C-alpha positions as CSV (number, residue, x, y, z in Angstrom):
1,M,-75.8,-6.7,24.4
2,T,-74.2,-3.6,25.6
3,G,-71.8,-5.5,27.9
4,E,-70.9,-7.9,25.2
5,H,-70.3,-5.1,22.7
6,T,-68.0,-3.4,25.2
7,I,-66.0,-6.6,25.7
8,S,-65.9,-7.1,22.0
9,S,-64.6,-3.5,21.4
10,R,-62.0,-3.9,24.2
11,A,-60.9,-7.2,22.6
12,R,-60.5,-5.6,19.2
13,R,-58.5,-2.7,20.8
14,L,-56.3,-5.2,22.6
15,T,-55.8,-7.2,19.4
16,R,-54.9,-4.1,17.5
17,A,-52.5,-3.0,20.2
18,F,-51.0,-6.5,20.3
19,D,-50.7,-6.6,16.5
20,G,-49.1,-3.2,16.6
21,A,-46.6,-4.3,19.2
22,V,-45.7,-7.4,17.2
23,A,-45.2,-5.3,14.1
24,S,-43.1,-2.8,16.0
25,A,-41.0,-5.6,17.5
26,Q,-40.5,-7.1,14.0
27,Y,-39.5,-3.7,12.6
28,W,-37.0,-3.0,15.3
29,G,-35.7,-6.5,15.1
30,A,-35.2,-6.2,11.4
31,A,-33.5,-2.8,12.0
32,R,-31.2,-4.3,14.6
33,L,-30.4,-7.2,12.2
34,T,-29.5,-4.7,9.5
35,R,-27.2,-2.8,11.9
36,D,-25.5,-5.8,13.5
37,A,-25.8,-8.7,11.0
38,D,-25.8,-8.7,7.2
39,P,-29.1,-10.2,6.1
40,E,-27.6,-11.9,3.0
41,T,-24.6,-13.7,4.7
42,G,-25.4,-13.5,8.4
43,L,-21.9,-11.9,9.0
44,P,-21.6,-9.1,11.5
45,T,-21.7,-5.7,9.9
46,R,-19.5,-2.5,9.9
47,T,-21.4,-1.3,13.0
48,R,-20.5,-4.4,14.9
49,L,-16.9,-4.2,13.7
50,L,-16.5,-0.6,14.9
51,A,-18.0,-1.6,18.3
52,D,-15.7,-4.6,18.6
53,V,-12.7,-2.6,17.6
54,A,-13.5,-0.1,20.3
55,T,-13.3,-2.8,23.0
56,I,-9.7,-3.9,22.2
57,P,-7.7,-3.2,25.3
58,P,-4.7,-0.9,24.8
59,G,-1.5,-2.8,24.1
60,V,-3.2,-6.1,23.3
61,P,-1.8,-7.6,20.0
62,A,-4.5,-7.8,17.4
63,R,-4.9,-7.8,13.6
64,I,-7.5,-6.2,11.3
65,E,-7.7,-7.4,7.8
66,L,-9.8,-6.1,5.0
67,L,-10.7,-8.2,1.9
68,L,-12.1,-6.5,-1.2
69,V,-13.9,-8.9,-3.6
70,G,-15.8,-6.3,-5.6
71,A,-14.4,-7.4,-8.9
72,A,-15.5,-11.0,-8.2
73,A,-19.0,-9.7,-7.5
74,E,-19.0,-7.9,-10.8
75,L,-17.9,-11.1,-12.6
76,S,-20.8,-13.0,-11.0
77,A,-23.3,-10.3,-12.0
78,S,-22.0,-10.3,-15.6
79,G,-22.4,-14.1,-15.9
80,A,-18.6,-14.8,-16.0
81,L,-19.1,-17.0,-12.9
82,G,-22.4,-18.4,-14.1
83,G,-24.4,-15.6,-12.4
84,D,-23.9,-17.3,-9.0
85,P,-26.5,-15.6,-6.6
86,E,-24.9,-17.6,-3.8
87,L,-21.5,-16.0,-4.2
88,P,-21.7,-13.7,-1.2
89,R,-22.7,-16.6,1.1
90,R,-20.0,-18.8,-0.3
91,I,-17.4,-16.0,0.3
92,A,-18.8,-15.6,3.8
93,Q,-18.3,-19.3,4.4
94,V,-14.7,-19.2,3.4
95,L,-14.1,-16.2,5.7
96,R,-15.9,-17.8,8.6
97,R,-13.8,-20.9,8.3
98,A,-10.5,-19.0,8.1
99,A,-11.4,-16.7,11.0
100,R,-12.6,-19.6,13.2
101,S,-9.3,-21.4,12.9
102,S,-7.4,-18.6,14.5
103,G,-10.0,-17.4,17.0
104,A,-11.0,-14.4,14.9
105,R,-14.3,-13.0,13.6
106,A,-15.4,-12.2,10.0
107,Y,-17.5,-9.3,9.0
108,R,-19.2,-7.9,5.9
109,L,-18.8,-4.2,5.6
110,D,-20.7,-3.6,2.3
111,A,-21.5,-5.5,-0.9
112,S,-17.8,-6.1,-1.8
113,L,-15.8,-5.4,1.4
114,Y,-15.2,-8.0,4.1
115,A,-13.1,-7.8,7.3
116,I,-11.5,-10.2,9.8
117,L,-10.6,-9.0,13.4
118,G,-8.7,-11.3,15.7
119,P,-5.6,-11.8,17.8
120,F,-2.1,-11.4,16.3
121,E,0.4,-14.3,16.7
122,I,4.0,-14.0,15.4
123,G,4.6,-16.6,12.7
124,S,1.0,-17.6,12.2
125,V,-0.7,-17.4,8.8
126,P,-3.0,-14.4,8.9
127,P,-6.7,-15.5,8.6
128,G,-7.3,-12.9,5.9
129,A,-4.4,-14.4,3.9
130,A,-5.9,-17.9,4.4
131,A,-9.3,-16.7,3.4
132,H,-7.8,-15.0,0.3
133,S,-6.3,-18.4,-0.7
134,G,-9.5,-20.2,0.2
135,L,-11.4,-18.1,-2.4
136,A,-9.8,-20.3,-5.1
137,E,-12.2,-23.0,-3.9
138,I,-15.0,-20.9,-5.3
139,S,-13.2,-19.8,-8.4
140,E,-9.7,-18.8,-9.5
141,A,-11.3,-15.6,-10.9
142,V,-12.6,-14.7,-7.5
143,A,-9.3,-15.3,-5.8
144,A,-7.4,-13.4,-8.5
145,A,-9.8,-10.4,-8.2
146,A,-9.6,-10.1,-4.4
147,V,-7.3,-7.6,-2.7
148,R,-6.2,-7.6,1.0
149,G,-5.1,-4.8,3.3
150,E,-4.1,-5.3,7.0
151,A,-2.8,-3.5,10.1
152,R,-1.5,-4.7,13.4
153,L,-2.1,-3.4,16.9
154,P,-0.2,-1.9,18.7
155,D,2.8,-2.1,16.3
156,E,1.3,-0.2,13.4
157,A,-1.5,1.7,15.1
158,G,-2.3,3.0,18.5
159,D,-6.0,2.0,18.5
160,G,-8.6,0.2,16.4
161,T,-9.7,3.3,14.5
162,E,-6.2,4.1,13.4
163,A,-5.7,0.4,12.5
164,L,-8.7,0.5,10.2
165,R,-7.3,3.6,8.5
166,V,-4.0,1.9,7.9
167,A,-5.7,-1.2,6.6
168,H,-7.9,0.9,4.3
169,D,-4.8,2.8,3.0
170,R,-3.0,-0.4,2.1
171,L,-6.1,-1.9,0.5
172,R,-6.5,1.2,-1.7
173,T,-2.9,1.1,-2.7
174,R,-2.9,-2.6,-3.5
175,S,-6.3,-2.4,-5.3
176,R,-4.9,0.3,-7.6
177,W,-1.8,-1.8,-8.4
178,Q,-3.8,-4.9,-9.0
179,R,-5.9,-3.3,-11.7
180,L,-4.5,-3.7,-15.2
181,S,-4.5,0.1,-15.6
182,S,-2.6,2.1,-18.1
183,E,-0.3,3.2,-15.3
184,R,0.8,-0.3,-14.6
185,Q,1.1,-1.2,-18.2
186,V,3.3,1.9,-18.8
187,R,5.4,1.0,-15.7
188,D,5.9,-2.6,-16.8
189,V,7.0,-1.6,-20.3
190,L,9.5,0.9,-19.0
191,L,10.9,-1.4,-16.5
192,Q,11.5,-4.0,-19.2
193,L,13.3,-1.4,-21.3
194,L,15.5,-0.5,-18.3
195,S,16.1,-4.1,-17.5
196,E,17.4,-4.8,-21.0
197,R,19.6,-1.7,-20.8
198,R,21.0,-2.4,-17.4
199,A,21.6,-6.1,-17.4
200,G,21.3,-7.5,-20.9
201,G,17.8,-8.7,-20.5
202,A,17.7,-9.7,-16.8
203,A,14.4,-8.9,-15.2
204,V,14.3,-6.0,-12.7
205,V,11.3,-6.2,-10.4
206,L,12.3,-4.2,-7.4
207,P,15.9,-2.9,-7.6
208,R,18.0,-2.4,-4.5
209,V,17.4,1.4,-4.8
210,A,13.6,0.8,-4.3
211,A,14.2,-1.7,-1.5
212,H,16.3,0.8,0.4
213,A,13.8,3.6,-0.3
214,V,11.0,1.6,1.2
215,G,12.8,1.2,4.5
216,I,13.8,4.8,4.8
217,A,10.3,6.1,3.9
218,R,8.7,3.9,6.5
219,R,11.2,5.0,9.1
220,L,10.5,8.6,8.4
221,G,6.8,8.0,8.8
222,L,5.5,8.7,5.3
223,S,2.0,7.6,4.3
224,M,1.3,4.6,2.2
225,S,0.5,6.7,-0.9
226,E,3.8,8.7,-0.5
227,L,5.7,5.4,-0.1
228,D,4.0,4.0,-3.2
229,E,5.1,7.0,-5.3
230,I,8.6,6.8,-4.0
231,V,8.8,3.1,-4.8
232,R,7.7,3.7,-8.4
233,A,10.1,6.7,-8.8
234,S,12.9,4.6,-7.3
235,E,12.3,2.0,-10.0
236,L,12.2,4.5,-12.8
237,Q,14.6,7.3,-11.5
238,D,17.1,6.6,-14.3
239,L,14.5,6.3,-17.1
240,G,15.9,9.3,-18.9
241,M,19.2,7.6,-19.3
242,L,17.6,5.6,-22.1
243,T,18.1,8.8,-24.2
244,V,21.8,8.9,-23.4
245,P,24.0,7.0,-25.9
246,E,25.6,3.9,-24.5
247,A,29.0,5.2,-25.7
248,I,28.6,7.8,-23.0
249,T,27.2,5.7,-20.2
250,G,29.9,3.0,-20.7
251,K,32.8,5.4,-21.3
252,R,35.9,4.6,-19.2
253,G,37.6,8.0,-19.5
254,A,36.5,11.5,-18.5
255,L,33.4,12.9,-20.1
256,S,33.4,16.0,-22.3
257,E,31.3,19.0,-21.4
258,D,28.8,18.1,-24.2
259,E,28.6,14.5,-22.8
260,W,28.0,15.9,-19.3
261,Q,25.2,18.1,-20.7
262,Q,23.5,15.0,-22.1
263,I,23.8,13.3,-18.7
264,R,22.4,16.3,-16.9
265,A,19.4,16.4,-19.2
266,H,18.3,12.9,-18.4
267,P,16.0,13.7,-15.4
268,E,14.0,16.1,-17.6
269,A,13.7,13.4,-20.3
270,G,12.5,10.9,-17.7
271,E,9.9,13.4,-16.4
272,R,8.6,14.0,-20.0
273,V,8.1,10.3,-20.7
274,L,6.3,9.6,-17.4
275,A,4.2,12.8,-17.4
276,A,2.6,11.6,-20.7
277,S,0.5,9.4,-18.5
278,P,-1.7,11.5,-16.1
279,A,-1.5,8.8,-13.4
280,M,2.3,9.0,-13.4
281,V,2.6,12.7,-13.0
282,P,3.5,12.5,-9.2
283,V,6.2,10.0,-10.0
284,A,7.5,12.2,-12.9
285,R,8.0,15.1,-10.4
286,L,10.1,12.9,-8.2
287,V,12.1,11.5,-11.1
288,R,12.9,15.1,-12.2
289,S,14.4,16.0,-8.8
290,C,16.4,12.8,-7.9
291,Y,19.7,14.4,-9.0
292,E,19.3,17.7,-7.1
293,R,21.8,18.2,-4.3
294,Y,21.0,19.4,-0.8
295,D,23.4,22.3,-1.1
296,G,21.8,23.5,-4.3
297,T,24.5,22.5,-6.8
298,G,22.6,19.6,-8.4
299,Y,20.5,19.5,-11.6
300,P,18.3,20.2,-13.5
301,D,16.8,23.0,-11.4
302,G,19.4,23.8,-8.7
303,L,17.0,23.2,-5.9
304,S,18.3,23.0,-2.3
305,G,17.3,21.8,1.1
306,E,13.7,21.1,1.7
307,A,12.8,22.7,-1.6
308,I,13.7,19.3,-3.0
309,P,10.8,16.8,-2.7
310,L,11.5,14.5,0.3
311,G,10.9,11.5,-2.0
312,A,13.6,12.7,-4.3
313,R,16.0,13.3,-1.3
314,I,15.4,9.7,-0.2
315,I,16.0,8.2,-3.6
316,A,19.2,10.3,-4.1
317,V,20.8,8.6,-1.0
318,C,19.7,5.2,-2.1
319,V,20.9,5.7,-5.7
320,A,24.3,6.9,-4.5
321,F,24.8,3.9,-2.1
322,D,23.7,1.5,-4.8
323,A,26.0,3.1,-7.4
324,M,29.0,3.1,-5.0
325,T,28.6,-0.6,-4.1
326,S,28.0,-1.8,-7.7
327,A,30.8,-2.5,-10.2
328,R,31.2,-0.1,-13.1
329,P,33.1,-0.5,-16.3
330,Y,35.6,2.1,-15.0
331,R,36.0,0.9,-11.4
332,E,35.4,-1.9,-8.9
333,A,32.5,-1.9,-6.4
334,L,33.2,-0.2,-3.1
335,P,32.8,-2.0,0.2
336,A,29.7,-1.1,2.1
337,P,31.6,0.5,5.0
338,T,33.4,2.8,2.5
339,A,30.2,3.8,0.8
340,F,28.6,4.4,4.2
341,A,31.5,6.7,5.2
342,E,31.1,8.6,1.9
343,L,27.3,9.2,2.6
344,K,28.1,10.6,6.0
345,R,30.9,12.8,4.6
346,C,28.4,14.3,2.1
347,A,25.5,14.7,4.5
348,G,24.5,18.3,4.4
349,L,26.3,18.9,1.1
350,Q,25.0,16.4,-1.5
351,F,22.5,14.6,0.7
352,D,19.8,15.5,3.3
353,P,21.4,14.6,6.7
354,V,18.2,13.3,8.2
355,V,17.7,10.9,5.2
356,V,21.3,9.7,5.6
357,A,20.8,9.1,9.3
358,A,17.6,7.1,8.5
359,F,19.4,5.1,5.9
360,C,22.1,4.2,8.4
361,V,19.7,3.2,11.1
362,E,17.6,1.2,8.7
363,N,20.6,-0.7,7.5
364,Q,22.2,-1.0,11.0
365,L,25.4,0.5,9.6
366,E,26.0,2.5,12.8
367,P,24.1,1.3,15.8
368,G,22.8,4.0,18.1
369,L,22.8,6.7,15.4
370,E,19.8,9.0,16.1
371,L,17.8,10.9,13.5
372,A,17.7,14.0,15.8
373,A,21.5,14.2,15.8
374,A,21.6,14.4,12.1
375,S,18.9,17.1,11.9
376,S,20.9,19.3,14.4
């Protein structure tokens, strides 16, 4: 009996040990699954993405795309999409299909954020864009609510970590613009007013001023948030002119001193209108300073040099070029080479010379012009 009892005890101990080992294996297996694969969709997780990003060889063309579908998930939870519990899996299927077609891989980073990592090919449709379009198969509401941000290696970032940062910045910017916020509503109303004043009702979406400002800001290495503020200020920089009578803005002859005072007051008027919306305060500051001069003789505050916000210095050059190359009631439009020569002549006086140089390089008006030469 004693021998049998000993064997039985040993068997029980082995059984307990085995059961413990199985439980431990199951625990660590589940933990690994949680780290490397999303249990709801089966997609690789953020941990796996970071590991994969770290293995991209230097100089190899690659693309990281982020897709935010949080608003769609909220719609599903609220019942607007029928309370679809399969929504994450259906989104994952769309991303897998889009990624597979281009040799890329899809990931789920959290409940509402997905990613695609893969090779970059010039002229090809980004898999993230294809996935974004493919979400319409699930619901038009899902597709409309999704926002995408991307970055390319090595053109826009030196490594995967930097590429993720750039993609996140773009995603945040686009996400904010996509929301029907009070900021966007204010912007749209003001742009419509400016559109009717400028062109008798023609729509103005992104004037040439804003288009030029985007190129210069990118060339000078500004962040996405700074570029975003400059674009909005570029669109609205002459907002205060709505307070100036058309008899003055369309006058063919010389302006009186009183009329000039009304013109000089328009940046402050534009700032007051925009600053009424807290979200537009950074834009309002730029609008106020767009008519300052580099030598300190501008208005309304007489700022000079780098005391003028860089965004305002960029917009000033773009406004001047656009004004010179556009027809006015009192003169014909100037040819681009003539306007370009005037910008160079006024660099260091009216305009920041570095910004003028960046404008010239961006528009290929003088091949070989270097930014360093202007700053010296």
